[in-house]
Backbone as CSV, one residue per row, in Angstrom:
resi,resn,N_x,N_y,N_z,CA_x,CA_y,CA_z,C_x,C_y,C_z
1,MET,23.145,134.493,73.801,23.132,135.927,73.668,24.280,136.705,74.032
2,PHE,24.747,137.646,73.230,25.898,138.245,73.540,25.558,139.535,74.243
3,SER,26.326,139.663,75.415,26.123,140.879,76.301,27.072,142.108,75.879
4,ASN,26.617,142.842,75.078,27.504,143.960,74.692,27.782,144.979,75.797
5,GLU,26.824,145.117,76.676,27.028,145.986,77.858,28.294,145.553,78.750
6,PHE,28.109,144.336,79.025,29.276,143.782,79.919,30.614,143.756,79.244
7,GLN,30.628,143.468,77.919,31.772,143.585,77.092,32.434,144.962,77.122
8,GLN,31.543,146.020,77.145,32.001,147.310,77.292,32.694,147.680,78.498
9,ILE,32.004,147.057,79.604,32.638,147.310,80.935,34.079,146.581,81.054
10,VAL,34.146,145.350,80.669,35.416,144.653,80.575,36.442,145.474,79.804
11,ASP,36.053,145.976,78.614,36.998,146.677,77.870,37.382,148.069,78.388
12,TYR,36.521,148.625,79.121,36.846,149.981,79.786,37.556,149.787,81.066
13,ARG,37.586,148.607,81.676,38.387,148.409,82.915,39.796,148.096,82.530
14,ARG,40.645,149.128,82.746,42.048,149.036,82.456,42.711,149.466,83.923
15,SER,43.896,149.053,84.069,44.777,149.401,85.234,45.335,150.719,84.789
16,ASN,44.649,151.761,85.390,45.050,153.144,84.958,45.962,153.767,86.223
17,ARG,47.224,154.214,85.936,48.141,154.430,86.853,48.293,156.000,87.084
18,LYS,47.491,156.840,86.456,47.454,158.223,86.770,46.003,158.745,86.630
19,PHE,45.618,159.337,87.659,44.238,159.865,87.732,44.187,161.382,87.603
20,ASN,42.919,161.892,87.058,42.863,163.277,86.807,42.568,163.963,88.178
21,SER,43.348,164.900,88.673,43.265,165.589,89.858,42.156,166.554,90.001
22,ASP,41.514,166.983,88.879,40.431,167.754,88.849,39.064,167.083,88.853
23,ILE,39.023,165.803,88.806,37.737,165.171,88.783,37.607,164.355,90.082
24,ALA,36.584,164.611,90.833,36.255,163.695,92.025,35.533,162.570,91.778
25,VAL,35.518,161.506,92.555,34.819,160.330,92.507,33.897,160.401,93.700
26,PRO,32.521,160.523,93.396,31.437,160.750,94.486,31.553,159.495,95.406
27,ASP,31.406,159.704,96.747,31.339,158.665,97.741,30.404,157.544,97.377
28,GLU,29.268,157.922,96.792,28.289,156.836,96.482,28.727,155.916,95.540
29,VAL,29.600,156.334,94.710,30.145,155.350,93.667,31.001,154.287,94.407
30,ILE,31.806,154.772,95.404,32.608,153.714,96.133,31.679,152.838,97.023
31,GLN,30.744,153.538,97.560,29.821,152.673,98.607,29.025,151.683,97.684
32,ARG,28.492,152.028,96.519,27.695,151.050,95.788,28.670,149.943,95.323
33,SER,29.999,150.314,94.933,30.893,149.192,94.457,31.256,148.286,95.607
34,LEU,31.429,148.768,96.833,31.786,147.894,97.912,30.549,147.027,98.247
35,GLU,29.373,147.594,98.158,28.205,146.761,98.453,28.083,145.621,97.365
36,ARG,28.559,145.886,96.228,28.437,144.932,95.107,29.529,143.818,95.400
37,ALA,30.763,144.386,95.839,31.844,143.390,96.207,31.373,142.344,97.324
38,VAL,30.581,142.928,98.251,30.253,141.985,99.253,29.357,140.822,98.803
39,LEU,28.727,141.025,97.650,27.876,139.834,96.976,28.824,138.951,96.181
40,SER,30.080,139.092,96.095,30.885,138.348,95.479,30.954,136.802,95.910
41,PRO,31.088,135.890,95.039,31.262,134.515,95.371,32.429,134.286,96.265
42,ASN,32.332,133.435,97.232,33.452,133.217,98.114,33.188,131.692,98.784
43,SER,34.345,131.232,99.284,34.362,129.732,99.656,33.567,129.623,100.879
44,SER,32.542,128.734,100.609,31.459,128.253,101.773,30.802,129.356,102.275
45,ASN,30.761,130.570,101.598,30.040,131.743,102.117,30.556,132.120,103.413
46,MET,31.816,131.991,103.643,32.487,132.362,104.935,32.777,133.868,105.043
47,GLN,32.956,134.522,103.807,33.081,135.855,103.845,34.279,136.416,104.792
48,LEU,35.379,135.644,104.604,36.511,135.995,105.456,37.369,137.192,104.861
49,TRP,36.674,138.294,104.841,37.426,139.456,104.210,36.898,140.663,105.028
50,GLU,37.616,141.853,104.736,37.250,143.190,105.167,37.866,144.098,104.122
51,PHE,37.112,145.197,103.960,37.342,146.338,102.918,37.548,147.606,103.631
52,TYR,38.769,148.187,103.570,39.141,149.361,104.232,39.106,150.513,103.224
53,TRP,38.091,151.346,103.342,37.838,152.497,102.344,38.569,153.691,102.880
54,ILE,39.661,154.162,102.127,40.411,155.280,102.529,39.949,156.473,101.561
55,LYS,39.537,157.456,102.243,38.960,158.631,101.399,39.472,160.030,101.973
56,SER,39.848,160.058,103.093,40.256,161.352,103.714,41.689,161.804,102.997
57,PRO,41.756,162.944,102.734,42.979,163.476,102.015,44.247,163.218,102.842
58,ASP,44.205,163.163,104.122,45.206,163.080,105.044,45.722,161.644,105.029
59,PHE,44.701,160.764,105.062,45.055,159.261,105.019,45.596,158.846,103.685
60,LEU,44.934,159.366,102.640,45.461,159.151,101.273,46.932,159.512,101.093
61,GLU,47.266,160.708,101.643,48.603,161.179,101.530,49.576,160.425,102.297
62,ARG,49.176,159.963,103.445,49.864,159.071,104.304,50.145,157.711,103.669
63,MET,49.221,157.200,102.892,49.384,155.897,102.073,50.320,155.979,100.880
64,VAL,50.545,157.134,100.338,51.488,157.241,99.298,52.906,156.745,99.322
65,PRO,53.623,156.932,100.611,54.906,156.462,100.618,54.811,154.897,101.029
66,LEU,53.698,154.474,101.655,53.574,153.064,101.866,53.309,152.322,100.710
67,CYS,52.758,153.116,99.606,52.612,152.369,98.277,53.726,152.694,97.415
68,LEU,54.907,152.989,98.062,56.206,153.200,97.185,56.106,154.350,96.263
69,GLY,55.242,155.331,96.616,55.269,156.471,95.870,54.735,156.377,94.388
70,GLN,54.243,155.327,93.977,53.591,155.008,92.641,52.548,155.977,92.385
71,GLN,52.421,156.405,91.049,51.529,157.391,90.521,50.083,157.094,90.890
72,ALA,49.746,155.819,90.766,48.409,155.349,90.975,48.043,155.624,92.547
73,ALA,48.890,155.781,93.366,48.781,156.035,94.706,48.702,157.638,94.936
74,ARG,49.700,158.302,94.318,49.817,159.746,94.474,48.566,160.572,93.932
75,THR,47.890,159.982,93.018,46.922,160.669,92.315,45.399,160.206,92.628
76,ALA,45.405,159.200,93.477,44.165,158.447,93.816,43.207,159.254,94.515
77,LYS,41.924,159.332,94.199,40.818,160.029,94.975,40.373,159.176,96.082
78,HIS,40.422,157.920,95.917,40.173,156.826,96.981,41.094,155.680,96.818
79,MET,41.088,155.069,97.933,41.828,153.700,97.940,40.914,152.692,98.785
80,VAL,41.024,151.477,98.292,40.357,150.415,99.154,41.496,149.357,99.421
81,VAL,41.626,148.910,100.635,42.496,147.932,101.041,41.753,146.605,101.198
82,PHE,41.954,145.549,100.430,41.241,144.323,100.584,42.048,143.514,101.503
83,VAL,41.363,142.901,102.557,42.033,142.314,103.719,41.354,140.965,103.849
84,THR,42.188,139.900,104.081,41.702,138.588,104.409,41.706,138.364,105.849
85,ARG,40.630,137.690,106.396,40.427,137.492,107.790,40.243,136.072,108.104
86,ARG,41.158,135.108,107.826,41.057,133.740,108.136,40.825,133.561,109.625
87,ASP,41.370,134.440,110.369,41.168,134.376,111.817,39.752,134.513,112.388
88,LEU,38.835,135.059,111.552,37.485,135.252,111.916,36.639,134.062,111.654
89,TRP,37.217,132.876,111.346,36.289,131.816,110.866,35.287,131.336,111.965
90,ARG,35.694,131.452,113.291,34.713,130.968,114.349,33.649,131.901,114.291
91,LYS,33.868,133.196,114.189,32.771,134.201,114.297,31.809,134.050,113.110
92,ARG,32.444,133.541,111.863,31.502,133.423,110.679,30.717,132.169,110.956
93,VAL,31.384,131.096,111.396,30.670,129.827,111.745,29.482,130.064,112.659
94,LYS,29.699,130.781,113.763,28.661,131.155,114.656,27.466,131.892,113.923
95,TRP,27.842,132.917,113.099,26.929,133.717,112.333,25.980,132.657,111.504
96,HIS,26.718,131.902,110.814,25.866,130.862,110.005,24.962,130.015,110.791
97,LEU,25.441,129.430,111.871,24.724,128.520,112.715,23.544,129.269,113.438
98,ASP,23.844,130.564,113.766,22.755,131.334,114.400,21.632,131.572,113.351
99,SER,22.042,131.989,112.143,21.206,132.133,110.957,20.402,131.055,110.687
100,ILE,20.906,129.991,110.547,20.174,128.668,110.261,19.065,128.380,111.378
101,LYS,19.659,128.461,112.652,18.683,128.161,113.815,17.589,129.029,113.849
102,SER,17.704,130.361,113.465,16.635,131.319,113.529,15.520,130.940,112.618
103,THR,15.805,130.115,111.494,14.789,129.669,110.606,14.051,128.418,110.968
104,ILE,14.540,127.762,112.069,13.888,126.495,112.305,12.752,126.602,113.144
105,LYS,11.534,126.117,112.683,10.412,126.069,113.447,9.938,124.501,113.662
106,GLY,10.125,124.224,114.893,10.058,122.838,115.143,11.241,121.971,114.920
107,SER,11.017,120.843,114.159,12.321,119.993,113.831,12.916,120.547,112.600
108,PRO,14.201,120.597,112.632,14.931,121.012,111.349,14.608,120.114,110.159
109,ASP,14.488,120.658,109.002,14.338,119.967,107.766,15.625,119.514,107.294
110,ARG,15.687,118.767,106.115,16.975,118.209,105.620,18.028,119.276,105.323
111,ALA,17.445,120.430,104.664,18.517,121.394,104.429,19.123,122.031,105.447
112,GLN,18.293,122.317,106.460,18.707,122.890,107.734,19.631,121.997,108.543
113,LYS,19.386,120.686,108.565,20.265,119.641,109.197,21.512,119.749,108.523
114,MET,21.586,119.719,107.118,22.952,119.826,106.403,23.582,121.007,106.645
115,GLY,22.995,122.131,106.794,23.726,123.398,107.097,24.216,123.437,108.543
116,LEU,23.563,122.913,109.422,24.040,122.792,110.731,25.274,121.859,110.880
117,ASN,25.246,120.779,110.075,26.363,119.827,110.127,27.584,120.327,109.451
118,TYR,27.211,121.091,108.303,28.394,121.707,107.621,29.071,122.794,108.350
119,TYR,28.408,123.659,108.920,29.069,124.834,109.713,29.373,124.357,110.996
120,GLY,28.756,123.357,111.590,29.013,122.943,113.003,30.084,122.015,113.135
121,LYS,30.352,121.239,112.000,31.333,120.086,112.076,32.439,120.312,110.811
122,VAL,32.016,120.430,109.717,33.022,120.492,108.404,33.917,121.698,108.632
123,MET,33.251,122.876,108.816,34.134,124.090,108.884,35.171,124.230,109.991
124,PRO,34.710,123.793,111.166,35.712,123.604,112.224,36.860,122.635,111.973
125,LEU,36.580,121.646,111.288,37.466,120.582,110.943,38.560,121.274,109.959
126,ILE,38.002,122.004,108.985,38.843,122.613,107.780,39.649,123.798,108.453
127,TYR,39.120,124.664,109.224,39.879,125.746,109.679,40.486,125.788,110.995
128,SER,40.384,124.712,111.755,40.950,124.673,113.180,42.462,124.457,113.060
129,GLN,43.290,125.000,113.871,44.709,124.850,113.869,45.078,124.634,115.356
130,ASP,46.351,123.932,115.510,46.801,123.670,116.754,48.416,123.864,116.727
131,PRO,49.065,124.097,117.864,50.457,124.560,117.772,51.435,123.534,117.140
132,ILE,51.088,122.169,117.265,52.130,121.174,116.771,51.506,120.554,115.546
133,GLY,50.432,121.014,114.883,50.085,120.513,113.555,49.260,119.204,113.597
134,VAL,48.700,118.782,114.769,48.071,117.490,114.727,46.789,117.495,113.730
135,LEU,46.007,118.661,113.786,44.819,118.872,113.057,45.159,118.762,111.459
136,THR,46.286,119.478,111.296,46.687,119.445,109.695,47.019,117.920,109.355
137,PHE,47.738,117.253,110.152,48.039,115.886,110.007,46.631,114.982,109.733
138,ILE,45.642,115.210,110.530,44.474,114.561,110.581,43.750,114.829,109.257
139,ARG,43.783,116.195,108.892,43.046,116.527,107.557,43.757,115.901,106.441
140,LYS,45.068,115.963,106.318,45.825,115.397,105.208,45.570,114.006,105.135
141,SER,45.614,113.318,106.304,45.480,111.744,106.456,44.064,111.317,105.957
142,ILE,42.989,112.064,106.285,41.602,111.863,105.838,41.552,112.058,104.388
143,SER,42.206,113.103,103.848,42.176,113.475,102.387,42.858,112.410,101.587
144,PHE,44.050,111.825,102.090,44.738,110.724,101.500,44.037,109.564,101.444
145,VAL,43.548,109.057,102.533,42.913,107.846,102.644,41.465,107.629,101.809
146,VAL,40.556,108.746,101.998,39.477,108.820,101.212,39.701,109.036,99.855
147,GLY,40.688,109.795,99.589,40.901,110.148,98.101,41.578,108.872,97.315
148,LEU,41.974,107.800,97.933,42.296,106.546,97.311,41.030,105.973,96.642
149,PHE,39.811,106.120,97.134,38.682,105.480,96.614,37.752,106.311,95.901
150,ARG,37.768,107.670,96.202,36.852,108.554,95.422,37.343,109.923,95.456
151,PRO,36.696,110.805,94.534,37.174,112.204,94.552,36.800,112.893,95.917
152,PHE,37.744,113.698,96.374,37.616,114.106,97.741,38.363,115.465,97.941
153,TYR,37.801,116.409,98.631,38.471,117.602,98.964,39.691,117.550,99.674
154,ARG,40.955,117.937,99.079,42.089,117.806,99.638,42.510,118.880,100.661
155,SER,41.966,118.754,101.742,42.348,119.742,102.900,43.600,119.590,103.414
156,GLY,44.245,120.713,103.794,45.530,120.666,104.364,45.810,121.662,105.591
157,GLY,46.813,122.295,105.711,47.129,123.227,106.720,46.862,124.724,106.474
158,LYS,47.690,125.492,107.140,47.504,126.988,107.094,47.684,127.553,105.581
159,ALA,48.583,126.887,104.866,48.814,127.282,103.645,47.707,127.313,102.600
160,ASN,47.008,126.099,102.784,45.835,125.897,102.117,44.807,126.859,102.331
161,GLN,44.573,127.075,103.708,43.497,127.975,104.196,43.845,129.435,103.627
162,ARG,45.096,129.862,103.622,45.429,131.076,103.157,45.126,131.371,101.694
163,VAL,45.405,130.286,100.859,45.008,130.313,99.438,43.495,130.495,99.215
164,VAL,42.764,129.788,100.019,41.244,129.835,99.874,40.768,131.163,100.179
165,VAL,41.139,131.881,101.433,40.598,133.167,101.684,41.212,134.218,100.671
166,HIS,42.487,134.031,100.182,42.865,135.129,99.259,42.169,135.012,97.944
167,LYS,41.835,133.709,97.589,41.081,133.671,96.295,39.768,134.323,96.432
168,SER,39.017,134.077,97.544,37.793,134.687,97.772,37.847,136.250,97.777
169,CYS,38.875,136.796,98.536,39.013,138.171,98.618,39.390,138.880,97.250
170,ALA,40.193,138.119,96.489,40.437,138.615,95.063,39.163,138.800,94.184
171,LEU,38.383,137.812,94.347,37.068,137.739,93.595,36.241,139.049,93.927
172,ALA,36.296,139.330,95.260,35.607,140.625,95.735,36.349,141.891,95.139
173,ALA,37.645,141.902,95.142,38.292,142.939,94.618,37.953,143.320,92.987
174,GLN,37.847,142.076,92.339,37.430,142.096,90.987,36.061,142.705,90.647
175,THR,35.115,142.213,91.527,33.779,142.704,91.415,33.875,144.235,91.686
176,PHE,34.530,144.632,92.697,34.756,146.143,92.969,35.252,146.963,91.708
177,MET,36.223,146.433,91.153,36.868,147.114,89.963,36.000,147.129,88.841
178,LEU,35.309,146.014,88.558,34.322,146.058,87.466,33.136,146.925,87.676
179,SER,32.684,147.081,88.973,31.588,148.032,89.351,32.346,149.559,89.156
180,ILE,33.443,149.755,89.529,33.939,151.023,89.352,33.937,151.482,87.909
181,ALA,34.360,150.560,86.981,34.302,150.753,85.578,32.905,150.926,85.092
182,ALA,31.954,150.295,85.536,30.608,150.364,85.215,30.021,151.764,85.548
183,GLU,30.557,152.372,86.617,30.239,153.789,87.069,30.907,154.781,86.336
184,GLY,31.882,154.400,85.438,32.592,155.389,84.534,33.922,155.934,85.102
185,PHE,34.422,155.253,86.095,35.643,155.656,86.598,36.682,154.556,86.444
186,HIS,37.987,154.800,87.031,39.082,153.861,86.646,39.696,153.397,88.043
187,SER,40.322,152.275,87.974,41.067,151.748,89.204,42.389,151.137,88.701
188,CYS,43.124,150.846,89.740,44.484,150.163,89.624,44.733,149.371,90.804
189,PRO,44.707,148.004,90.640,45.262,147.102,91.741,46.617,147.199,91.919
190,MET,47.020,147.481,93.155,48.419,147.720,93.469,48.952,146.563,94.325
191,GLU,50.115,145.934,93.843,50.767,144.973,94.635,52.059,145.585,95.350
192,GLY,52.447,146.623,94.830,53.709,147.284,95.340,53.430,148.240,96.516
193,PHE,53.604,147.642,97.705,53.254,148.441,98.901,54.071,147.761,100.113
194,ASP,54.321,148.409,101.063,54.954,147.900,102.363,53.949,147.306,103.151
195,GLU,53.669,146.004,103.162,52.638,145.453,103.942,52.762,145.597,105.463
196,VAL,53.881,145.614,105.950,54.066,145.849,107.466,53.606,147.197,107.694
197,ARG,53.970,148.256,107.074,53.503,149.581,107.475,52.029,149.894,107.192
198,VAL,51.571,149.242,106.158,50.051,149.359,105.770,49.258,148.756,106.852
199,ARG,49.773,147.523,107.345,49.071,146.926,108.521,49.067,147.815,109.691
200,ARG,50.106,148.465,110.022,50.179,149.227,111.026,49.405,150.504,110.954
201,ALA,49.324,151.132,109.815,48.583,152.341,109.605,47.113,151.898,109.787
202,LEU,46.601,150.807,109.254,45.266,150.472,109.520,44.967,149.896,110.846
203,ASN,45.980,149.610,111.671,45.882,149.041,112.860,45.181,147.665,112.809
204,LEU,45.686,146.809,111.826,45.086,145.466,111.636,45.523,144.497,112.583
205,PRO,44.675,143.517,113.063,45.141,142.589,113.955,46.103,141.577,113.326
206,ARG,46.699,140.769,114.254,47.713,139.878,113.693,47.191,138.929,112.652
207,GLY,45.928,138.367,112.826,45.661,137.461,111.831,45.049,137.999,110.429
208,ALA,45.112,139.310,110.329,44.703,139.912,108.984,45.789,139.956,108.111
209,GLU,45.515,139.708,106.695,46.456,139.852,105.673,46.051,140.699,104.602
210,ILE,46.906,141.512,104.028,46.433,142.330,102.911,46.556,141.588,101.535
211,ASN,45.340,141.524,100.909,45.293,140.835,99.544,45.669,141.761,98.464
212,MET,45.143,143.021,98.421,45.668,143.984,97.485,45.162,145.324,97.809
213,ILE,45.690,146.357,97.344,45.183,147.704,97.410,44.706,148.235,96.106
214,VAL,43.596,148.772,96.060,43.093,149.391,94.854,42.799,150.884,94.830
215,SER,43.445,151.508,93.959,43.324,152.971,93.898,42.250,153.331,92.862
216,VAL,41.424,154.320,93.075,40.341,154.690,92.234,40.396,156.230,91.976
217,GLY,40.009,156.591,90.662,39.919,157.931,90.171,39.409,157.907,88.773
218,LYS,39.419,159.089,88.131,39.035,159.265,86.784,40.411,159.268,85.992
219,GLY,40.604,158.135,85.338,41.927,157.848,84.613,42.152,158.835,83.447
220,THR,43.424,158.921,83.139,43.964,159.787,82.053,44.604,158.911,81.059
221,GLU,44.787,159.520,79.912,45.554,158.692,78.779,46.912,158.437,79.221
222,ALA,47.624,159.240,79.968,48.964,158.922,80.508,48.927,157.807,81.344
223,GLY,47.869,157.491,82.006,47.822,156.528,83.001,47.704,155.037,82.302
224,ILE,47.396,154.978,81.130,47.325,153.745,80.395,48.667,153.504,79.753
225,TRP,49.270,152.466,80.214,50.622,152.029,79.699,50.674,151.127,78.455
226,GLY,50.129,151.838,77.430,50.194,151.065,76.084,49.034,150.123,75.866
227,THR,49.023,149.481,74.761,47.950,148.576,74.346,47.829,147.422,75.391
228,ARG,46.654,146.873,75.446,46.504,145.731,76.278,46.765,144.476,75.622
229,TYR,48.110,144.000,75.828,48.559,142.725,75.282,48.189,141.544,76.043
230,ARG,47.718,140.392,75.285,47.515,139.179,76.024,48.177,138.133,74.970
231,VAL,48.715,137.018,75.758,49.171,135.904,74.923,47.989,135.216,74.117
232,PRO,48.167,134.527,73.084,47.064,134.012,72.212,46.206,133.161,73.103
233,ASN,44.913,133.325,72.783,43.995,132.483,73.520,44.211,131.020,73.563
234,GLU,44.748,130.508,72.481,45.003,129.095,72.381,46.138,128.585,73.447
235,GLU,46.885,129.494,73.820,47.880,129.161,74.825,47.306,129.148,76.317
236,VAL,46.120,129.734,76.502,45.625,129.651,77.837,44.241,129.083,77.927
237,ILE,43.440,128.878,76.851,42.189,128.354,76.912,42.173,126.931,76.295
238,PHE,41.688,125.939,76.998,41.760,124.628,76.569,40.481,123.914,76.711
239,ILE,40.096,123.101,75.669,38.745,122.440,75.739,38.861,120.948,75.872
240,ARG,38.261,120.468,76.674,38.342,118.915,76.850,37.005,118.297,76.637
């Protein structure tokens, strides 16, 4: 079955770099889109992300130079800063364990035991760090040895963890932008920004990292920089 409605949303979603200053974006559009972003797929349902909604005119104006003065920032009615929080893994693990334990009546069933084991043992093994890298060595050693005999998750150190949480956060940002398009507005994901100053402006803790900043508004024709070009499908889509 062909989904014409979703095709229209995908076609409508463009990175628009200049928004109409006379058209507001209702707060409820951003709220709904953020709530949809929360439903995005993410690694082990750890939800190691935070979304900072910037809507006050003063804060939006403050963000313009931090986003290097680009038009998508200057004309934005709202911005959302998508942030990864790898450092919150212990808190998320506890949340999962508490949630599972709250469903247990008597002895845990097979699914509950698996959940307790997964979040009580596997997640700490994957996310724990130590100053001299012993845990990273252990993870890599286990992956190497077991991987000699069967397919196995190749866990590593901090770099691997960063990739995982940034992938999950990017999925949430894409859900948000598709939702904005479905609501009849436009967005622009911005990578051109001063991360140090944005972190300072948002008072982010040391363990937080910025994934991307998305500006939102009602797009204009001038904000679309030409036709949407893509390399031929046969260069990127492969069937095995």
